C-alpha positions in Angstrom: 0.0 0.0 0.0 1.2 3.5 -0.7 -0.2 4.7 2.6 -0.8 3.1 5.9 -4.6 2.7 6.7 -6.0 4.2 9.9 -7.7 1.4 11.8 -10.4 3.6 13.3 -11.4 5.4 10.0 -10.3 2.9 7.4 -8.8 5.9 5.4 -5.3 6.3 4.2 -3.0 8.3 6.5 -1.6 10.9 4.0 1.6 12.9 4.8 2.0 11.0 8.1 5.6 12.2 8.4 4.9 15.8 7.2 4.6 17.3 3.8 8.5 17.5 3.3 9.2 13.8 4.0 10.4 12.1 0.8 9.0 8.8 -0.5 5.5 9.0 1.0 2.7 7.6 -1.0 5.0 5.2 -2.8 5.2 1.4 -2.5 7.8 -1.0 -4.0 7.8 -4.8 -3.6 10.8 -6.8 -4.9 11.0 -10.7 -4.8 14.5 -12.1 -5.5 13.8 -15.4 -3.7 11.1 -17.9 -3.4 7.4 -17.6 -2.5 5.6 -20.9 -2.1 1.9 -20.9 -1.3 -0.3 -24.0 -0.9 -3.6 -22.6 0.3 -6.6 -21.7 -1.7 -7.2 -18.1 -2.7 -3.5 -17.1 -2.0 -1.6 -14.3 -3.5 2.2 -14.2 -3.8 2.7 -10.5 -4.3 -0.1 -7.9 -3.8 0.4 -4.2 -4.6 -2.4 -1.7 -4.0 -1.9 2.0 -4.8 -4.2 3.9 -2.4 -2.6 7.2 -3.2 -5.5 9.1 -5.0 -3.2 11.7 -6.6 -0.5 9.3 -7.9 -0.3 7.0 -10.9 0.4 3.3 -11.2 4.1 4.1 -11.5 4.3 4.9 -7.8 3.3 1.4 -6.7 5.5 -1.3 -8.2 5.8 -5.0 -7.7 8.5 -7.1 -9.3 9.4 -10.7 -9.4 13.0 -10.4 -10.3 15.1 -12.7 -12.5 15.9 -15.0 -9.5 12.4 -14.8 -8.1 10.2 -17.9 -8.1 6.5 -17.8 -7.1 4.9 -21.3 -6.8 1.2 -21.7 -6.3 -0.2 -25.1 -5.3 -3.7 -24.0 -4.1 -6.8 -23.5 -6.2 -8.0 -20.1 -7.2 -4.7 -18.4 -6.4 -2.8 -15.5 -8.0 1.0 -15.1 -8.4 1.0 -11.3 -8.6 -1.9 -8.9 -8.2 -2.0 -5.1 -8.7 -4.6 -2.5 -8.0 -3.5 0.8 -9.7 0.1 -0.5 -9.8 2.8 -1.7 -12.1 3.6 -5.4 -12.0 6.6 -6.9 -13.7 7.6 -10.6 -13.9 11.2 -11.2 -14.8 11.3 -14.6 -13.0 9.1 -17.6 -12.8 5.5 -18.2 -11.7 4.6 -21.8 -11.3 0.9 -22.6 -11.2 -0.1 -26.0 -9.9 -3.7 -25.4 -8.7 -6.9 -25.2 -10.6 -8.6 -21.8 -11.5 -5.3 -19.9 -10.7 -3.6 -17.1 -12.7 0.0 -15.9 -12.9 -0.7 -12.1 -12.9 -4.0 -10.1 -12.4 -4.4 -6.4 -12.7 -7.2 -3.9 -12.2 -7.9 -0.2 -11.9 -5.5 0.9 -14.8 -2.7 -1.3 -13.6 0.2 -2.2 -16.0 1.5 -5.7 -16.5 5.1 -6.2 -17.8 7.1 -9.3 -18.7 
């Protein structure tokens, strides 16, 4: 998530560290190792951009060249993005039924 969620209001906490703090409202997830999931409805990498003023370029999820995501459960997703950029440079193994390697919504961008 680009911003932490306030548990009382369920709203993003914007400029939590002041307006001059760098890097707020951005999220980066990088996998260079192994993610192994065997449960149903599992997601290996999930990136959600809840920064209303930013673009999908400020929330990025990458499965790097050495990254391996393995899904054994049914109805699972290797990488999922919501108003984000997802890039798979590595391997996504799908062993379950009704599962997908990459899923994007809300103007997300998928790259290989």
